[in-house]
C-alpha positions as CSV (number, residue, x, y, z in Angstrom):
1,M,12.5,7.0,-29.9
2,Q,13.0,10.0,-27.6
3,Q,10.7,10.0,-24.6
4,Y,9.0,12.9,-22.9
5,N,11.9,13.2,-20.4
6,G,14.7,13.2,-23.0
7,A,15.6,9.5,-22.6
8,L,15.8,7.2,-25.7
9,S,14.1,3.8,-25.9
10,Y,16.0,0.8,-27.2
11,W,13.6,0.1,-30.0
12,P,11.7,2.5,-32.3
13,G,8.3,3.1,-30.7
14,G,9.5,1.7,-27.4
15,Y,8.0,3.0,-24.2
16,Y,10.8,2.2,-21.7
17,E,14.1,4.1,-21.1
18,S,17.5,2.8,-22.1
19,Y,20.0,4.6,-19.8
20,W,23.1,3.2,-21.5
21,G,21.5,3.7,-24.9
22,T,20.8,7.4,-24.2
23,V,24.4,8.1,-23.0
24,Y,25.7,6.2,-26.0
25,A,23.6,8.1,-28.5
26,T,24.4,11.4,-26.9
27,H,28.1,10.6,-27.1
28,F,28.0,9.8,-30.8
29,L,25.8,12.8,-31.6
30,L,28.5,14.9,-30.0
31,E,31.2,13.0,-31.9
32,A,29.3,13.6,-35.2
33,K,28.9,17.3,-34.4
34,K,32.6,17.5,-33.6
35,A,33.4,15.9,-37.0
36,G,31.4,18.6,-38.8
37,Y,28.1,16.8,-39.3
38,E,24.8,18.6,-38.9
39,V,23.1,17.5,-35.7
40,N,19.8,18.5,-34.1
41,Q,21.0,20.4,-31.0
42,Q,17.5,20.2,-29.4
43,I,17.8,16.4,-29.3
44,I,21.2,16.6,-27.7
45,D,20.0,19.1,-25.1
46,R,17.0,16.9,-24.1
47,C,19.4,13.9,-23.8
48,I,21.7,15.9,-21.6
49,G,18.7,16.9,-19.5
50,Y,17.9,13.3,-18.9
51,L,21.5,12.5,-17.9
52,N,21.4,15.3,-15.4
53,Y,18.1,13.9,-14.1
54,K,19.7,10.4,-13.6
55,N,22.6,12.0,-11.7
56,A,20.2,13.0,-8.8
57,Q,21.1,9.5,-7.4
58,K,24.4,7.7,-6.9
59,L,23.9,4.4,-8.7
60,T,25.6,1.1,-8.3
61,E,25.3,-2.3,-10.0
62,N,26.5,-5.9,-9.5
63,A,29.1,-7.1,-12.0
64,W,30.6,-10.5,-12.6
65,Y,34.4,-11.0,-12.6
66,M,36.5,-14.1,-13.1
67,V,38.8,-14.6,-10.1
68,N,41.0,-17.7,-9.7
69,G,38.9,-19.6,-12.1
70,Q,35.5,-18.7,-10.5
71,W,32.9,-16.1,-11.2
72,I,32.3,-13.7,-8.4
73,T,30.0,-10.7,-8.1
74,R,31.3,-7.2,-7.1
75,T,29.4,-4.0,-6.4
76,I,30.6,-1.3,-8.7
77,A,29.5,2.2,-9.7
78,D,26.9,2.0,-12.4
79,R,28.7,2.1,-15.8
80,S,26.0,4.1,-17.4
81,Q,26.3,6.8,-14.8
82,I,30.1,7.0,-15.1
83,Y,29.9,7.0,-18.9
84,G,27.3,9.7,-18.6
85,L,29.6,11.9,-16.5
86,Y,32.2,11.6,-19.2
87,V,29.7,12.5,-21.9
88,L,28.5,15.5,-19.9
89,A,32.2,16.6,-19.7
90,V,32.6,16.2,-23.5
91,A,29.5,18.4,-23.9
92,G,31.1,21.0,-21.7
93,K,28.5,20.5,-18.9
94,P,30.4,18.5,-16.3
95,N,28.7,17.4,-13.0
96,K,31.7,18.1,-10.7
97,S,29.9,17.2,-7.5
98,L,29.1,13.7,-8.6
99,M,32.5,13.3,-10.2
100,N,34.2,14.2,-6.9
101,H,31.9,11.7,-5.1
102,F,33.1,8.8,-7.2
103,K,36.7,10.0,-7.1
104,A,36.5,9.8,-3.3
105,N,35.0,6.3,-3.7
106,S,37.2,5.0,-6.5
107,D,37.1,1.5,-5.1
108,L,33.7,1.3,-6.6
109,L,35.0,2.0,-10.1
110,S,35.6,-0.7,-12.7
111,T,38.8,-0.3,-14.8
112,D,37.0,1.3,-17.8
113,S,35.1,3.6,-15.4
114,K,38.4,4.8,-13.9
115,Y,39.6,5.8,-17.4
116,L,36.2,7.4,-18.2
117,L,36.0,9.4,-14.9
118,G,39.7,10.4,-15.2
119,A,39.1,11.6,-18.7
120,A,36.0,13.6,-17.5
121,F,38.3,15.4,-15.0
122,A,40.9,16.0,-17.7
123,L,38.3,17.6,-20.0
124,T,37.5,20.1,-17.2
125,G,41.2,20.9,-16.8
126,D,41.8,19.0,-13.6
127,L,44.8,16.9,-14.7
128,A,45.8,16.0,-11.1
129,S,42.5,14.1,-10.7
130,Y,42.9,12.5,-14.1
131,K,46.4,11.2,-13.1
132,K,45.1,9.9,-9.8
133,L,42.2,8.0,-11.4
134,A,43.5,6.7,-14.7
135,P,45.4,3.4,-14.1
136,M,49.1,3.4,-14.9
137,T,48.7,0.0,-16.6
138,Y,45.7,-1.8,-17.9
139,P,45.1,-4.8,-15.6
140,S,44.4,-8.3,-16.9
141,E,40.8,-8.9,-15.8
142,S,37.9,-10.9,-17.2
143,T,34.3,-9.7,-16.9
144,R,31.2,-11.6,-18.0
145,S,29.7,-10.3,-21.2
146,E,26.2,-8.7,-20.7
147,F,23.3,-9.3,-23.0
148,A,21.6,-6.0,-22.0
149,G,21.9,-3.2,-19.5
150,N,25.4,-1.7,-19.9
151,F,26.5,-4.3,-22.6
152,A,29.8,-4.7,-20.9
153,S,32.5,-7.1,-22.3
154,D,36.2,-7.4,-22.0
155,M,36.8,-6.0,-25.5
156,R,34.2,-3.2,-25.3
157,N,35.6,-2.1,-21.9
158,L,39.2,-2.0,-23.4
159,A,38.0,-0.1,-26.4
160,I,36.3,2.6,-24.3
161,S,39.5,2.9,-22.2
162,V,41.7,3.3,-25.3
163,N,39.3,5.9,-26.8
164,T,39.4,8.0,-23.6
165,L,43.2,8.0,-23.5
166,I,43.4,9.1,-27.1
167,D,40.9,11.9,-26.4
168,V,42.6,13.4,-23.4
169,D,46.1,12.1,-23.2
170,P,47.3,11.2,-26.8
171,T,50.9,10.8,-25.8
172,N,50.2,8.4,-23.0
173,S,52.7,5.5,-23.2
174,Q,49.9,2.9,-22.7
175,I,48.2,3.8,-26.0
176,P,50.5,1.8,-28.4
177,A,50.3,-1.4,-26.4
178,L,46.6,-1.2,-25.7
179,T,45.9,-0.3,-29.3
180,R,47.8,-3.4,-30.4
181,L,46.0,-5.5,-27.8
182,L,42.6,-4.2,-29.1
183,S,43.6,-4.8,-32.7
184,T,44.6,-8.4,-31.8
185,Q,41.3,-9.0,-30.2
186,L,39.5,-7.6,-33.2
187,K,41.3,-10.0,-35.5
188,S,41.4,-13.1,-33.3
189,R,37.7,-13.3,-32.2
190,Y,35.1,-14.7,-34.5
191,Y,32.1,-12.9,-33.0
192,H,31.8,-9.2,-32.2
193,N,28.8,-7.3,-31.1
194,T,27.8,-3.8,-32.1
195,Q,29.2,-2.1,-28.9
196,E,32.6,-3.9,-29.3
197,L,32.9,-2.9,-33.0
198,V,31.8,0.7,-32.6
199,F,34.1,1.6,-29.8
200,T,37.0,-0.4,-31.3
201,L,36.6,1.4,-34.7
202,L,36.2,4.7,-32.9
203,A,39.4,4.2,-30.9
204,L,41.5,2.8,-33.8
205,G,40.1,5.5,-36.2
206,K,41.2,8.2,-33.8
207,M,44.6,6.5,-33.4
208,N,45.1,6.4,-37.1
209,R,44.0,10.1,-37.5
210,S,46.5,11.1,-34.8
211,L,49.3,9.7,-37.0
212,G,48.7,12.5,-39.5
213,D,47.8,12.5,-43.2
214,G,49.9,10.2,-45.4
215,S,50.5,10.1,-49.1
216,V,49.4,6.5,-49.5
217,N,48.0,4.8,-52.5
218,A,47.3,1.1,-53.3
219,I,46.6,-1.3,-56.1
220,L,44.1,-4.2,-55.5
221,K,44.6,-7.4,-57.5
222,S,42.6,-10.6,-57.8
223,D,44.6,-13.5,-59.2
224,G,47.2,-11.0,-60.5
225,K,44.6,-8.9,-62.4
226,I,44.2,-5.3,-61.3
227,I,40.6,-4.8,-60.2
228,G,41.0,-1.4,-58.5
229,R,43.2,1.5,-57.6
230,F,43.0,3.4,-54.3
231,D,44.2,7.1,-54.6
232,G,44.3,7.7,-50.8
233,K,41.5,10.2,-50.9
234,S,38.2,8.4,-51.4
235,D,37.1,4.9,-50.6
236,L,37.5,2.2,-53.3
237,K,34.6,-0.2,-53.6
238,I,34.9,-3.5,-55.5
239,R,32.1,-5.2,-57.3
240,R,31.4,-8.8,-56.4
241,K,31.8,-9.9,-60.0
242,D,35.3,-8.5,-60.2
243,L,36.5,-10.9,-57.4
244,T,37.6,-14.4,-58.3
245,S,38.1,-17.4,-56.1
246,G,41.8,-17.0,-56.2
247,N,44.3,-14.8,-54.2
248,L,43.6,-11.2,-53.3
249,E,46.7,-8.9,-53.2
250,I,47.2,-5.3,-52.1
251,E,50.2,-3.3,-53.2
252,V,50.7,-0.3,-51.0
253,N,52.9,2.7,-51.9
254,G,53.7,5.8,-50.0
255,K,53.3,6.7,-46.3
256,G,50.1,5.8,-44.4
257,N,47.8,2.9,-43.7
258,V,45.3,1.2,-46.0
259,Y,42.4,-0.9,-44.6
260,L,40.4,-3.5,-46.4
261,F,36.9,-4.4,-45.2
262,A,34.9,-7.4,-46.5
263,E,31.3,-8.1,-45.7
264,V,29.3,-11.1,-46.9
265,S,25.7,-11.9,-46.2
266,G,23.0,-14.2,-47.7
267,I,22.6,-17.9,-48.3
268,D,25.1,-20.2,-50.0
269,S,24.1,-20.7,-53.6
270,K,24.0,-24.4,-53.0
271,G,21.9,-24.1,-49.9
272,N,24.7,-25.4,-47.6
273,F,24.7,-24.5,-44.0
274,E,25.5,-26.0,-40.6
275,E,22.6,-26.7,-38.2
276,K,23.6,-26.0,-34.7
277,D,22.2,-25.0,-31.3
278,N,24.5,-23.1,-29.0
279,F,22.7,-22.2,-25.8
280,L,19.6,-21.3,-28.0
281,Q,17.1,-23.4,-30.0
282,V,15.0,-21.9,-32.7
283,R,12.6,-23.8,-34.9
284,R,10.1,-23.0,-37.7
285,S,7.0,-25.0,-38.5
286,F,4.1,-24.5,-40.9
287,Y,0.3,-24.8,-40.2
288,T,-2.8,-24.4,-42.2
289,R,-5.0,-21.4,-41.4
290,F,-7.3,-23.8,-39.5
291,G,-4.5,-25.0,-37.2
292,Q,-3.5,-28.3,-38.7
293,P,0.3,-29.0,-39.0
294,H,1.4,-28.8,-42.6
295,N,3.4,-31.9,-43.6
296,G,6.3,-31.4,-45.9
297,T,7.3,-28.3,-47.9
298,T,5.0,-28.6,-50.9
299,F,2.3,-26.0,-51.1
300,K,-0.6,-25.0,-53.4
301,Q,-0.4,-21.6,-55.3
302,N,-2.4,-18.9,-53.4
303,E,-2.4,-21.1,-50.2
304,L,-2.4,-19.2,-47.0
305,I,0.3,-20.5,-44.6
306,V,0.7,-19.9,-40.9
307,V,4.4,-19.8,-39.8
308,R,5.1,-20.6,-36.2
309,V,8.5,-19.7,-34.8
310,S,9.6,-21.1,-31.4
311,I,12.6,-20.0,-29.4
312,S,14.0,-21.3,-26.1
313,S,17.1,-21.2,-23.9
314,L,18.7,-24.6,-23.7
315,N,20.1,-24.1,-20.2
316,G,17.1,-22.1,-18.9
317,S,19.1,-19.0,-18.3
318,R,17.8,-15.6,-19.2
319,I,19.1,-14.3,-22.5
320,E,18.2,-10.7,-23.5
321,N,18.2,-9.1,-27.0
322,V,17.9,-12.2,-29.2
323,A,17.5,-11.5,-32.9
324,I,15.6,-14.1,-34.9
325,T,15.8,-14.0,-38.7
326,D,13.5,-16.2,-40.9
327,M,14.7,-16.1,-44.5
328,L,11.7,-16.6,-46.8
329,P,11.8,-18.5,-50.1
330,A,11.1,-16.3,-53.1
331,G,7.7,-17.9,-53.8
332,F,6.3,-16.7,-50.4
333,E,4.9,-13.3,-49.8
334,I,4.2,-11.9,-46.3
335,E,0.4,-11.6,-45.8
336,N,0.3,-9.7,-42.5
337,P,2.7,-6.7,-42.2
338,R,1.6,-6.4,-38.5
339,L,2.5,-9.3,-36.3
340,N,-0.6,-9.3,-34.3
341,D,-3.0,-9.1,-37.3
342,L,-4.1,-12.8,-37.5
343,P,-7.8,-12.8,-38.4
344,Q,-9.9,-15.9,-37.6
345,M,-7.0,-17.7,-35.9
346,D,-8.7,-18.5,-32.6
347,W,-6.8,-21.7,-32.3
348,I,-3.6,-19.8,-31.6
349,K,-3.4,-19.8,-27.8
350,D,0.3,-19.5,-27.0
351,K,1.2,-16.3,-29.0
352,H,3.9,-14.0,-27.6
353,T,4.7,-10.4,-28.6
354,P,8.3,-9.6,-29.4
355,N,10.1,-6.5,-28.2
356,H,10.4,-5.4,-31.8
357,Y,9.8,-6.8,-35.3
358,D,10.8,-5.9,-38.9
359,F,9.0,-7.3,-41.9
360,R,11.0,-7.2,-45.2
361,D,10.4,-8.6,-48.7
362,D,12.7,-11.6,-48.1
363,R,12.7,-12.1,-44.4
364,V,11.1,-11.6,-41.0
365,N,13.2,-10.2,-38.2
366,L,12.0,-10.7,-34.6
367,Y,13.7,-9.4,-31.4
368,T,12.9,-10.8,-28.0
369,D,14.2,-11.9,-24.6
370,I,14.0,-15.5,-23.5
371,S,14.4,-17.5,-20.3
372,N,13.2,-20.9,-19.2
373,N,9.9,-20.9,-21.1
374,T,9.6,-21.4,-24.8
375,K,8.2,-18.4,-26.7
376,Y,6.1,-18.7,-29.9
377,F,5.5,-16.1,-32.6
378,Y,3.2,-16.4,-35.6
379,F,2.9,-14.7,-38.9
380,L,1.1,-15.3,-42.3
381,V,2.6,-15.9,-45.7
382,R,1.0,-16.7,-49.0
383,A,2.3,-19.0,-51.7
384,V,2.2,-16.7,-54.7
385,S,4.5,-18.1,-57.4
386,R,4.7,-21.6,-58.8
387,G,8.1,-23.2,-58.9
388,T,10.9,-24.7,-56.8
389,F,12.6,-22.2,-54.4
390,R,15.4,-22.3,-51.9
391,M,14.4,-21.8,-48.3
392,G,17.1,-20.4,-46.0
393,P,17.5,-21.6,-42.4
394,I,15.8,-19.8,-39.5
395,G,18.5,-18.3,-37.3
396,A,18.7,-16.8,-33.8
397,D,21.6,-14.9,-32.4
398,A,22.2,-13.1,-29.0
399,M,22.9,-9.6,-30.3
400,Y,25.6,-9.0,-27.7
401,N,27.2,-12.5,-27.4
402,G,27.7,-14.3,-30.7
403,E,28.5,-17.6,-28.9
404,Y,24.7,-17.9,-28.3
405,H,23.1,-18.9,-31.6
406,S,20.9,-21.4,-33.4
407,Y,20.4,-22.2,-37.1
408,H,18.0,-24.8,-38.4
409,G,15.6,-25.9,-41.1
410,G,16.8,-24.7,-44.6
411,G,15.8,-26.6,-47.7
412,T,13.6,-26.5,-50.7
413,V,10.0,-25.3,-51.1
414,V,7.8,-26.4,-54.0
415,I,4.7,-24.3,-54.9
416,E,2.3,-26.1,-57.3
């Protein structure tokens, strides 16, 4: 993923630079190194070289803000560049000239950028500049969530701000209130993207660590039956079969905090799901190898099937970084592990190439950007096993805004 100039691409094998992605990766490589993990220093050095290269220019961007019920644009300092200045300071290689430029033009800084740049100064020992830049209180503002670029969102921006405060000013009086606000957003919102979760967990993790080691232990019960004991030292993992459909209880003893994480994935055993199209529409259809539409979901054993996936934006707007997942029935086997390997399929005239794809045993993952034109993707499967099989719905989700999603077309497949 690392390019000749030290930049990182967004996808493995990608040929274009991701500025934010490079800063982000460099930051977490440095965090991992600080935590004691073995990190390839050469990769870090090349990333830092790229960040210094980007700092040859003073960059700005247009950002959307909600003001009096209306969306307006505002020119701000490029968030990737400000974040990069902070990461360079974390690495012990600050660019003080560019930091001073943006300090002198602080009206260009977004709220999160003020915290980041202030923290960069604090890391160099310039506490006066930190106090001048870092807001005394976190303002109530709403910014439009970004699908790509700098991946900004209200929650992500707040999490970055909290993280920087904990790093450079752990006794700051804002931290308790902002941590509570961040925790509330984490619990109250249904959809979170990777950026929001990563920076939130980083900030909350540092906050918890700053409270000191506790002597906490816990007992986990399902319907009154003990299914696990947490000793406060190592993670406790619970097997699915130990959980019942009743109440889950945690009895905590001692001093400290205990966190419970639950993750569920897959298809309902009864095949139940809700078909919906929120801003996106994804559909799956089957064809014979000669281009005729396949009626129904009954197939012959060893039959070769062309799967066409269509994806479109319902309002015509551009939506970047859309993940499409097609869950395959167990009786299907992927025939072409390379998306463009479709021999003797001259009838396909509208094929598009995704930004990235990932073939697995039970699913096909496609990643793309969409706008006002429908995109079509094709791949081959073979009906290999006789029987009746569950077919999951095909789904599409905007990776950085979960409100944009579409799920359609689950059911039953019969192979004769």
